[in-house]
C-alpha positions in Angstrom: -103.3 -52.5 23.2 -103.5 -49.3 25.2 -103.3 -51.4 28.4 -100.0 -52.9 27.3 -98.5 -49.4 26.4 -99.6 -48.1 29.8 -98.3 -51.1 31.7 -95.0 -51.7 29.8 -94.5 -48.4 28.0 -91.5 -47.4 30.1 -89.6 -50.5 28.8 -89.9 -49.6 25.2 -88.6 -46.6 23.3 -90.0 -45.4 20.0 -87.3 -45.4 17.3 -87.4 -43.1 14.3 -86.4 -45.5 11.5 -85.3 -42.7 9.2 -82.6 -41.8 11.7 -81.8 -45.3 12.9 -81.2 -46.9 9.5 -79.2 -44.8 7.1 -78.6 -47.1 4.2 -75.3 -46.4 2.3 -73.7 -44.3 5.0 -71.2 -45.2 7.7 -70.8 -44.0 11.3 -67.0 -44.7 11.3 -65.2 -41.6 12.5 -61.7 -42.7 11.7 -60.1 -44.4 8.7 -60.0 -48.1 9.6 -57.0 -48.5 7.3 -54.8 -46.5 9.7 -56.5 -46.5 13.1 -55.0 -49.9 14.2 -51.5 -48.4 13.9 -52.2 -46.2 16.9 -52.5 -49.1 19.3 -49.6 -50.0 21.5 -50.5 -53.7 20.8 -49.7 -53.1 17.2 -46.3 -51.8 18.2 -45.6 -54.9 20.2 -46.8 -57.1 17.4 -44.7 -55.2 14.8 -41.6 -55.6 16.9 -42.3 -59.3 17.5 -42.9 -59.9 13.7 -39.5 -58.3 12.9 -37.9 -60.5 15.6 -39.6 -63.5 14.0 -38.4 -62.3 10.5 -34.8 -62.1 11.9 -35.2 -65.6 13.3 -36.3 -66.9 9.9 -33.4 -65.1 8.1 -30.8 -66.3 10.6 -31.8 -70.0 10.9 -30.6 -71.1 7.5 -27.5 -73.2 8.0 -25.1 -71.5 5.6 -26.0 -67.9 6.4 -23.6 -65.9 8.5 -24.7 -63.5 11.2 -24.1 -60.5 8.9 -26.2 -62.0 6.1 -29.0 -62.7 8.6 -29.1 -59.1 9.7 -28.8 -57.8 6.2 -31.6 -60.1 5.1 -33.8 -58.9 8.0 -33.1 -55.3 7.3 -33.6 -55.4 3.6 -36.8 -57.5 3.7 -38.2 -55.2 6.4 -37.3 -52.0 4.5 -38.6 -53.2 1.2 -41.8 -54.5 2.8 -42.2 -51.3 4.7 -41.9 -49.3 1.5 -44.4 -51.4 -0.4 -47.0 -51.4 2.4 -46.7 -47.8 3.7 -45.5 -45.8 0.7 -46.5 -47.6 -2.5 -49.9 -49.1 -2.0 -52.7 -46.6 -2.1 -56.3 -46.5 -1.0 -58.2 -48.4 1.7 -59.4 -51.9 1.5 -62.3 -50.9 3.8 -65.2 -48.8 2.5 -64.8 -46.1 5.1 -66.9 -42.9 5.2 -64.3 -40.8 3.4 -66.2 -40.7 0.1 -63.1 -41.9 -1.8 -60.6 -39.5 -0.3 -58.2 -42.3 0.7 -58.0 -43.8 -2.7 -55.3 -41.4 -3.8 -53.3 -41.5 -0.5 -50.7 -44.0 0.5 -51.0 -45.8 3.8 -48.5 -43.5 5.4 -50.4 -40.4 4.3 -53.6 -41.8 5.9 -52.0 -42.3 9.3 -53.4 -39.7 11.8 -55.2 -37.9 8.9 -51.8 -36.7 7.6 -50.8 -35.0 10.9 -47.0 -35.1 11.2 -44.9 -36.2 14.2 -47.5 -38.1 16.1 -46.5 -41.0 18.3 -47.4 -43.6 15.6 -45.4 -41.8 13.0 -42.4 -41.4 15.3 -42.5 -45.1 16.1 -42.6 -46.0 12.4 -39.7 -43.7 11.7 -37.5 -44.6 14.7 -38.0 -48.4 14.4 -36.2 -48.8 11.0 -33.4 -46.4 12.2 -32.8 -48.6 15.2 -32.9 -51.7 13.0 -30.4 -50.2 10.7 -28.1 -49.3 13.6 -28.4 -52.9 15.0 -27.6 -54.3 11.6 -24.5 -52.2 11.3 -23.4 -53.0 14.8 -23.9 -56.8 14.5 -22.1 -56.8 11.2 -19.1 -55.0 12.8 -19.6 -51.9 10.7 -18.6 -53.8 7.5 -18.4 -51.4 4.5 -20.1 -54.0 2.2 -23.0 -54.3 4.5 -23.3 -50.6 4.7 -23.4 -50.3 0.9 -26.0 -53.1 0.6 -28.3 -51.8 3.4 -28.3 -48.1 2.8 -30.4 -48.0 -0.4 -33.2 -50.0 1.2 -33.0 -47.9 4.3 -33.3 -44.7 2.3 -36.0 -46.2 0.2 -38.3 -46.4 3.2 -36.9 -43.5 5.3 -37.1 -40.6 2.8 -40.8 -41.0 2.0 -41.6 -40.7 5.7 -40.2 -37.2 6.0 -42.7 -34.3 6.1 -41.3 -32.6 2.9 -42.4 -35.8 1.0 -46.0 -35.8 2.2 -48.3 -36.4 -0.8 -45.4 -36.0 -3.3 -44.9 -38.4 -6.2 -41.4 -38.7 -7.7 -41.1 -39.2 -11.4 -44.8 -39.7 -11.7 -44.6 -43.1 -10.0 -47.9 -44.0 -8.2 -49.4 -40.7 -9.3 -52.8 -42.0 -10.5 
């Protein structure tokens, strides 16, 4: 036994099991619920999924160009609101000791730090989509009236003054 240690000892390292296996803890530094949003690949996938949504909304035979853009914008904005500003918590059991359970997805991005590249992208993208919708609908007043509420529904909660605020007690608990 001592011959083996002397001969092969430099290949093996003694492990302190109390440090190597910490049951019930995690070594994740960041919140996995929001870390994927920081990737440029996510930005490309997000843009591609909205383009695919527009393709789906525009391919119905009796739908006009205006209705296709309005459908794309409203579905995107309502989905954006539900995913980023209404749902709370984290589906992953991260090492935050339950801190994320009271925060929306938007509030978890970059640990609540405002005006990061990820947040700027998620603010600017719907604005560009709104402008494209208005442009391709020839600045039609009816389209403006139908698209503005959904745009404001997802745009206002992204502003810094709304961070961790709950209106009318909705989504408070």
